[in-house]
C-alpha positions as CSV (number, residue, x, y, z in Angstrom):
1,M,-8.1,-3.0,28.9
2,L,-8.5,-0.6,27.0
3,Q,-11.5,2.3,26.1
4,V,-13.4,1.1,28.8
5,F,-16.3,4.3,29.2
6,K,-19.7,5.2,31.1
7,M,-21.9,5.9,27.7
8,D,-24.2,8.3,27.4
9,K,-27.8,6.6,26.3
10,A,-28.3,9.4,24.7
11,T,-26.2,9.8,22.0
12,G,-23.5,6.3,22.4
13,L,-20.7,8.5,23.2
14,P,-18.9,8.8,26.4
15,T,-20.4,10.6,29.2
16,T,-19.3,13.9,30.3
17,N,-20.8,14.1,33.8
18,E,-18.7,13.9,35.9
19,A,-20.5,12.5,38.1
20,A,-22.1,9.7,36.4
21,V,-17.7,8.9,35.5
22,K,-17.1,8.8,39.4
23,K,-20.0,6.5,39.7
24,F,-18.9,4.5,36.8
25,R,-15.3,4.6,38.2
26,L,-16.5,3.3,41.6
27,K,-18.5,0.5,40.0
28,L,-14.8,-0.9,38.1
29,I,-13.0,-1.0,41.7
30,G,-16.3,-3.3,43.1
31,R,-16.1,-5.7,39.6
32,S,-12.9,-5.5,40.2
33,A,-12.8,-6.9,43.4
34,D,-15.6,-9.4,42.1
35,Q,-13.7,-11.0,39.8
36,D,-10.6,-11.7,42.4
37,S,-7.9,-9.0,40.8
38,K,-6.8,-6.0,42.7
39,F,-7.8,-2.7,40.6
40,I,-4.7,-0.6,39.9
41,S,-6.1,2.5,37.9
42,Y,-8.5,3.9,35.6
43,D,-7.8,6.7,33.6
44,T,-11.1,9.1,32.5
45,E,-9.0,10.4,29.1
46,T,-8.1,7.5,27.2
47,G,-10.7,4.8,29.2
48,E,-7.7,2.6,30.3
49,W,-8.7,0.5,33.5
50,V,-6.0,-1.8,34.9
51,V,-6.1,-4.4,36.9
52,E,-3.4,-7.0,38.6
53,V,-4.6,-10.9,38.4
54,E,-2.5,-13.4,40.7
55,H,-2.8,-16.0,37.1
56,F,-4.0,-16.4,34.3
57,S,-5.6,-19.8,32.9
58,K,-5.8,-21.5,30.0
59,Y,-8.2,-24.2,28.8
60,G,-8.3,-26.0,26.0
61,L,-4.4,-25.1,24.9
62,D,-2.0,-28.1,24.0
63,D,1.1,-27.1,25.3
64,D,3.0,-29.9,22.9
65,D,5.0,-28.0,20.5
66,S,6.2,-31.2,18.4
67,S,3.2,-31.5,15.8
């Protein structure tokens, strides 16, 4: 996922507070586990959060290309 940042409520911009960013990273690790995915990395500069999932499910999509 891209542009995932801990936002500063006062400014509406990504926070530069190191302690808040560190806590946010730990939250992302927990969210990964909650969603049955494996946390791979989080880049605080770009906001890139990388997780690994076993599979994707698709609902309501028709695989029939004959139409």
